C-alpha positions in Angstrom: 136.8 68.3 131.6 133.7 70.5 131.3 133.4 72.9 128.5 131.2 75.6 127.0 128.5 73.5 125.4 129.0 73.3 121.6 126.3 72.0 119.0 128.1 70.1 116.2 126.6 69.2 112.9 128.1 66.9 110.3 126.5 66.9 106.8 127.4 64.9 104.0 125.1 64.3 100.9 121.6 64.2 102.2 122.4 62.9 105.5 123.2 64.9 108.8 124.3 63.9 112.4 124.1 66.3 115.4 126.0 66.3 118.6 126.2 68.1 121.8 129.6 68.5 123.2 129.7 69.3 126.9 133.0 67.6 127.9 136.3 67.2 126.1 135.7 63.4 125.6 132.5 64.1 123.8 134.5 65.0 120.8 135.2 61.3 120.4 131.6 60.4 119.2 132.0 63.4 116.7 135.3 61.9 115.4 133.9 58.3 115.3 130.9 59.4 113.1 133.2 61.5 110.9 135.6 58.6 110.4 132.6 56.3 109.1 132.0 59.0 106.4 135.5 59.4 105.0 136.8 58.0 101.8 140.1 58.8 100.0 139.9 62.1 98.3 137.2 63.3 100.9 137.3 67.1 101.8 136.1 67.9 105.4 135.1 71.5 106.0 135.3 72.8 109.6 133.3 75.8 110.4 132.8 77.7 113.6 133.9 80.7 115.6 137.5 81.1 117.0 138.0 78.6 119.9 134.8 76.5 119.1 137.0 73.3 118.7 137.8 72.8 115.2 141.5 71.9 115.8 140.4 69.8 119.0 138.2 67.7 116.5 141.0 67.3 114.1 143.2 66.0 117.1 140.4 63.5 118.0 140.1 62.4 114.4 143.8 62.1 113.9 144.2 59.9 117.1 141.3 57.8 116.1 142.9 57.1 112.7 146.2 56.3 114.3 148.4 59.3 113.7 151.7 58.7 115.7 151.9 62.4 116.8 149.3 64.8 118.1 147.8 67.1 115.5 148.4 70.8 116.2 146.9 73.9 114.7 148.5 74.8 111.5 147.6 78.5 111.6 151.0 79.8 111.0 152.1 77.0 108.8 149.0 76.9 106.9 149.1 73.2 106.5 150.2 70.2 108.2 150.3 66.5 107.1 149.7 63.5 109.5 150.4 60.0 108.4 147.6 57.7 109.7 147.3 53.9 110.0 144.2 52.7 111.4 142.1 52.4 108.2 143.4 50.6 105.0 141.9 53.1 102.7 143.0 56.6 104.7 146.8 56.9 104.9 147.2 60.7 105.5 145.3 63.7 106.7 146.1 67.2 105.1 145.1 69.7 107.8 144.8 73.2 106.4 143.9 76.4 108.5 142.7 78.8 105.8 142.2 81.6 108.6 145.2 83.7 107.5 144.4 83.3 103.6 143.6 86.8 102.6 143.2 86.1 98.9 142.5 82.8 97.4 145.7 83.1 95.3 147.6 82.5 98.4 146.2 79.0 98.4 148.1 78.2 95.2 151.4 77.7 97.2 149.7 74.9 99.4 148.7 73.0 96.0 145.9 71.3 97.5 144.7 69.8 94.2 148.1 68.0 94.0 148.1 66.9 97.7 144.6 65.4 96.9 146.0 63.1 94.3 148.2 61.2 96.8 146.2 58.0 97.3 144.6 57.7 100.6 144.5 61.4 101.4 141.7 63.2 103.3 141.9 67.0 103.4 140.5 68.9 106.6 140.0 72.6 106.2 139.5 75.0 109.0 137.9 78.3 108.0 136.4 77.3 104.6 134.7 80.4 104.0 138.2 82.0 103.3 138.6 79.8 100.2 134.8 79.5 98.9 135.9 79.8 95.3 138.3 76.7 95.4 135.8 74.8 97.5 132.8 75.6 95.1 133.9 72.9 92.5 134.4 70.3 95.2 132.2 67.9 97.2 132.8 68.1 100.7 131.5 66.9 104.3 130.6 70.0 106.3 131.1 70.2 110.0 129.6 73.1 111.8 130.5 74.0 115.4 128.3 76.5 117.3 128.1 77.6 120.9 
């Protein structure tokens, strides 16, 4: 399926990878690259305009990691958790959509620090700019999606 072309950049530490996404299946290469960067306790920030493909990338990532059910946007729930099984070290994805967080105090109810203590957890955060203060003290893999 042909899409509006997107440019995707993944940055972790001093390394970066760039992708051009023209078709739906192109997200698989992005997900595959991201999987190789993941370690338990990793935080992945997903930035880009509304409709850019942040949740689509999470869907491909969850599928690649062996989630038994399709990932869906946590916009109204704020957070969804997916058990995964294709890597020995990664056991679950915590998918957060911070778009509706108006005040970082609202983040407290999600208890992300506690969620990250669960062995084998990776946290994926859409709209990280809404929770900059919390992220400021964390090391993360940054994914930027642009048209």
